ZAMARGU-4260 file (C-alpha; in steps of 0.2 Angstrom, whole numbers, plus 5000, padded with zeros to 4 digits):
<rodrens>
0) 5000/5000/5000 | 5012/5013/4994 | 5002/5025/4984 | 4984/5028/4982 | 4971/5037/4970
5) 4964/5050/4982 | 4949/5061/4979 | 4945/5076/4990 | 4927/5084/4988 | 4926/5103/4990
10) 4912/5115/4994 | 4904/5120/4978 | 4914/5131/4968 | 4930/5129/4979 | 4939/5115/4969
15) 4953/5127/4963 | 4955/5134/4980 | 4957/5117/4987 | 4969/5112/4974 | 4980/5127/4979
20) 4979/5121/4997 | 4984/5103/4993 | 4999/5109/4983 | 5005/5119/4997 | 5001/5106/5011
25) 5010/5092/5002 | 5023/5102/4992 | 5015/5094/4977 | 5016/5101/4959 | 5000/5110/4956
30) 4999/5104/4938 | 4999/5086/4943 | 4982/5088/4953 | 4966/5084/4943 | 4954/5098/4947
35) 4936/5092/4944 | 4920/5101/4946 | 4916/5095/4963 | 4934/5092/4970 | 4952/5087/4967
40) 4960/5070/4962 | 4978/5066/4965 | 4990/5051/4968 | 4999/5051/4984 | 5005/5040/4999
45) 4997/5036/5015 | 5007/5049/5024 | 4998/5062/5013 | 4981/5054/5018 | 4985/5058/5036
50) 4992/5076/5032 | 4977/5081/5022 | 4964/5075/5035 | 4974/5084/5049 | 4978/5100/5039
55) 4966/5103/5025 | 4954/5117/5029 | 4944/5117/5013 | 4941/5098/5009 | 4925/5090/5014
60) 4933/5072/5016 | 4948/5062/5010 | 4943/5047/5000 | 4953/5033/4993 | 4947/5027/4976
65) 4948/5008/4976 | 4939/5005/4959 | 4934/5015/4944 | 4926/5006/4929 | 4911/5003/4918
70) 4895/4995/4923 | 4878/4990/4915 | 4868/4983/4929 | 4868/4979/4948 | 4878/4962/4945
75) 4892/4972/4938 | 4892/4983/4954 | 4892/4967/4965 | 4907/4960/4955 | 4917/4976/4956
80) 4915/4977/4975 | 4918/4958/4977 | 4934/4960/4968 | 4942/4972/4981 | 4953/4966/4995
85) 4942/4973/5009 | 4951/4961/5021 | 4967/4973/5019 | 4957/4987/5026 | 4946/4981/5040
90) 4939/4966/5049 | 4922/4958/5052 | 4922/4966/5069 | 4921/4983/5060 | 4904/4991/5057
95) 4901/4998/5039 | 4889/5009/5030 | 4888/5012/5011 | 4883/5029/5005 | 4878/5032/4987
100) 4877/5047/4975 | 4872/5047/4957 | 4873/5057/4941 | 4862/5052/4926 | 4862/5034/4933
105) 4851/5022/4922 | 4847/5010/4936 | 4830/5010/4943 | 4836/5011/4962 | 4853/5018/4967
110) 4849/5012/4985 | 4848/4994/4978 | 4865/4997/4970 | 4872/5002/4987 | 4864/4986/4995
115) 4873/4976/4982 | 4890/4984/4987 | 4886/4980/5005 | 4882/4962/5000 | 4898/4960/4991
120) 4909/4967/5005 | 4900/4955/5018 | 4901/4940/5006 | 4920/4943/5003 | 4924/4945/5022
125) 4914/4930/5026 | 4923/4919/5013 | 4940/4925/5019 | 4938/4929/5037 | 4924/4918/5042
130) 4912/4932/5047 | 4903/4946/5040 | 4903/4964/5047 | 4887/4972/5053 | 4879/4988/5046
135) 4878/5004/5057 | 4870/5018/5048 | 4873/5031/5062 | 4891/5029/5068 | 4900/5016/5057
140) 4918/5012/5059 | 4920/5012/5040 | 4911/5022/5027 | 4911/5017/5009 | 4905/5028/4995
145) 4898/5022/4979 | 4896/5035/4965 | 4886/5030/4949 | 4888/5040/4933 | 4879/5036/4917
150) 4891/5021/4912 | 4905/5022/4925 | 4905/5018/4944 | 4917/5023/4957 | 4920/5014/4974
155) 4929/5024/4987 | 4934/5022/5005 | 4932/5036/5017 | 4947/5040/5028 | 4939/5055/5037
160) 4923/5048/5045 | 4914/5063/5051 | 4915/5077/5037 | 4930/5088/5039 | 4920/5104/5043
165) 4917/5096/5060 | 4932/5103/5068 | 4928/5097/5086 | 4925/5114/5094 | 4907/5119/5089
170) 4895/5115/5102 | 4885/5131/5100 | 4877/5137/5084 | 4863/5147/5077 | 4850/5142/5064
175) 4860/5142/5049 | 4879/5141/5053 | 4892/5143/5039 | 4901/5127/5037 | 4920/5128/5042
180) 4926/5122/5026 | 4916/5135/5016 | 4922/5148/5028 | 4940/5143/5024 | 4937/5143/5006
185) 4930/5161/5008 | 4946/5166/5017 | 4957/5158/5005 | 4948/5168/4991 | 4952/5184/4999
190) 4970/5180/5001 | 4970/5184/5020 | 4980/5186/5029 | 4988/5198/5018 | 5002/5208/5026
195) 5008/5226/5026 | 5026/5229/5032 | 5025/5210/5037 | 5010/5213/5048 | 4994/5204/5044
200) 4979/5215/5040 | 4965/5216/5053 | 4949/5206/5049 | 4932/5211/5054 | 4915/5201/5052
205) 4901/5212/5057 | 4888/5197/5055 | 4898/5184/5065 | 4884/5173/5071 | 4891/5159/5081
210) 4909/5164/5075 | 4913/5153/5061 | 4923/5165/5050 | 4933/5174/5064 | 4937/5157/5072
215) 4942/5149/5056 | 4953/5165/5052 | 4961/5164/5070 | 4965/5146/5068 | 4974/5149/5052
220) 4983/5164/5059 | 4989/5154/5074 | 4993/5139/5063 | 4981/5128/5073 | 4978/5112/5062
225) 4959/5111/5059 | 4959/5092/5064 | 4969/5095/5080 | 4953/5091/5091 | 4945/5077/5082
230) 4946/5059/5078 | 4947/5051/5060 | 4940/5035/5052 | 4958/5030/5047 | 4963/5027/5065
235) 4951/5012/5064 | 4958/5005/5048 | 4971/4991/5047 | 4985/5001/5038 | 4985/5014/5052
240) 5002/5017/5060 | 4998/5025/5077 | 5016/5030/5080 | 5017/5039/5063 | 5001/5048/5066
245) 5007/5053/5084 | 5023/5060/5076 | 5012/5071/5063 | 5001/5077/5077 | 5017/5082/5087
250) 5024/5091/5072 | 5008/5101/5070 | 5008/5106/5088 | 5026/5112/5087 | 5021/5123/5072
255) 5007/5132/5082 | 5010/5151/5086 | 5001/5156/5102 | 4994/5174/5102 | 5006/5185/5112
260) 4999/5189/5129 | 4992/5206/5131 | 4993/5210/5112 | 4977/5217/5105 | 4967/5205/5094
265) 4969/5206/5075 | 4952/5198/5072 | 4935/5205/5076 | 4918/5199/5075 | 4901/5206/5080
270) 4883/5202/5079 | 4867/5211/5084 | 4861/5195/5094 | 4870/5195/5110 | 4865/5177/5112
275) 4875/5173/5096 | 4890/5183/5103 | 4889/5172/5118 | 4889/5156/5107 | 4904/5163/5097
280) 4914/5167/5113 | 4912/5149/5119 | 4916/5142/5102 | 4932/5152/5101 | 4937/5146/5119
285) 4935/5128/5113 | 4944/5131/5097 | 4959/5138/5106 | 4958/5156/5099 | 4949/5166/5112
290) 4965/5177/5115 | 4966/5181/5096 | 4948/5186/5093 | 4938/5200/5100 | 4919/5196/5099
295) 4905/5208/5105 | 4888/5213/5101 | 4883/5227/5089 | 4873/5232/5074 | 4882/5232/5058
300) 4874/5248/5053 | 4882/5257/5068 | 4898/5247/5071 | 4914/5258/5068 | 4931/5251/5063
305) 4940/5243/5078 | 4957/5249/5072 | 4964/5264/5064 | 4973/5255/5049 | 4961/5248/5035
310) 4959/5230/5033 | 4947/5217/5027 | 4928/5215/5030 | 4922/5197/5027 | 4904/5193/5030
315) 4890/5181/5027 | 4875/5191/5030 | 4858/5184/5033 | 4849/5179/5017 | 4832/5186/5012
320) 4820/5188/5026 | 4833/5184/5039 | 4839/5202/5036 | 4824/5208/5045 | 4832/5202/5062
325) 4847/5212/5060 | 4845/5226/5073 | 4841/5243/5065 | 4837/5234/5049 | 4822/5225/5057
330) 4810/5238/5049 | 4820/5239/5033 | 4818/5230/5016 | 4833/5223/5008 | 4836/5238/4996
335) 4836/5250/5010 | 4846/5239/5022 | 4860/5238/5009 | 4860/5256/5004 | 4861/5261/5023
340) 4876/5249/5025 | 4885/5255/5010 | 4882/5273/5016 | 4889/5269/5033 | 4904/5260/5025
345) 4908/5275/5014 | 4907/5287/5029 | 4917/5276/5041 | 4926/5262/5032 | 4935/5270/5018
350) 4951/5261/5013 | 4944/5244/5018 | 4940/5229/5007 | 4924/5221/5009 | 4920/5202/5004
355) 4902/5197/5005 | 4895/5180/5002 | 4877/5181/4996 | 4865/5173/4985 | 4858/5190/4979
360) 4864/5192/4961 | 4858/5211/4963 | 4870/5215/4978 | 4881/5227/4969 | 4865/5237/4963
365) 4858/5237/4980 | 4874/5243/4988 | 4877/5255/4973 | 4895/5249/4973 | 4906/5242/4959
370) 4911/5224/4962 | 4929/5221/4958 | 4928/5202/4959 | 4914/5189/4959 | 4917/5171/4963
375) 4903/5158/4962 | 4902/5147/4978 | 4888/5136/4985 | 4883/5137/5003 | 4876/5119/5004
380) 4862/5119/4990 | 4861/5138/4989 | 4871/5146/4975 | 4880/5161/4981 | 4893/5174/4975
385) 4908/5180/4984 | 4908/5198/4980 | 4923/5210/4982 | 4921/5228/4985 | 4935/5241/4987
390) 4927/5254/4999 | 4930/5272/4996 | 4926/5286/5008 | 4912/5298/5003 | 4919/5314/4996
395) 4912/5331/5001 | 4917/5349/4997 | 4925/5360/5011 | 4924/5378/5013 | 4937/5382/5000
400) 4928/5371/4987 | 4940/5357/4988 | 4935/5339/4989 | 4939/5330/5005 | 4936/5311/5010
405) 4924/5309/5025 | 4934/5294/5030 | 4950/5303/5033
</rodrens>
């Protein structure tokens, strides 16, 4: 088991960002990575499997592709699964689950196809190990993925277990929390932490909710591995080398950079709901970044810059009717809310760069600002855009007829 075909699913629209991350994490030539619509494929060793699970912020999972080939019916699927050496990966004492996805699949029932994979796995282990594994649909030891295309099937082994957005620190959340993997993709798209004179730019999220964006940014800044506080499925597989995994975890801990005691935070988050701010603070404590993030209550239409030097605004504001819960905006429609926010930014946030994740295709018109970049991203099933706006202060004439910037 020297090298494997790996596939890492990405949040919708973030495959290129994931490929950049993988190339950096593995010191892997970018051109050798296969960037696909929904993720990235590569060939790498088992050490890379461990590193990607521990360090990737954007990947949804790390999957090992065990089979790829044509099929016509359910018998072909059974034969493909029965021909794989499952006994090299796990024992009959492990519990299993088969998950299935399909694109233009001609079969009448994809669930029956998944059942045929389960049967093949159980039959093979019974023939070679004298017993068959049990199925556990809630908390299986081993997750298998069957992906059916029009004429081609893929069988993959999940080395992550729980999806990688589950970092292990989120106990408190709101109604629609941003997944950590998407937050990481948003931050990667912004290029943060950019530096000026070797100092990272400040980052502010005025709609922080339960703190996903600020916490993800702080963990990145402090070099805290996203998988530092969780367990992985590969730890239960037969190829697992516990000593090697321990060494990688120790390397990750040695690379961490604690926030200097007494130094003012660089990352700020606020929310009109003090309940959500309380959630965010508890999440930040569990994530190990409480000293690097300042979280407080406040209305986005009134919040002033927390530092003198301009930096980066990154926000995932409420969508649609959820805007109505946003403090002063409670009595405002979407158009008036965005106009007031843009006016507030022009008056007080000149020189900052704003990145807004929103499904509203009319957002630049509502803000009356020119977007300098637009990146399609999916927040789960919701198609969004990550908009970039360079904020300029409002200009007015002084007593001498000269133009001045209100933000100066």
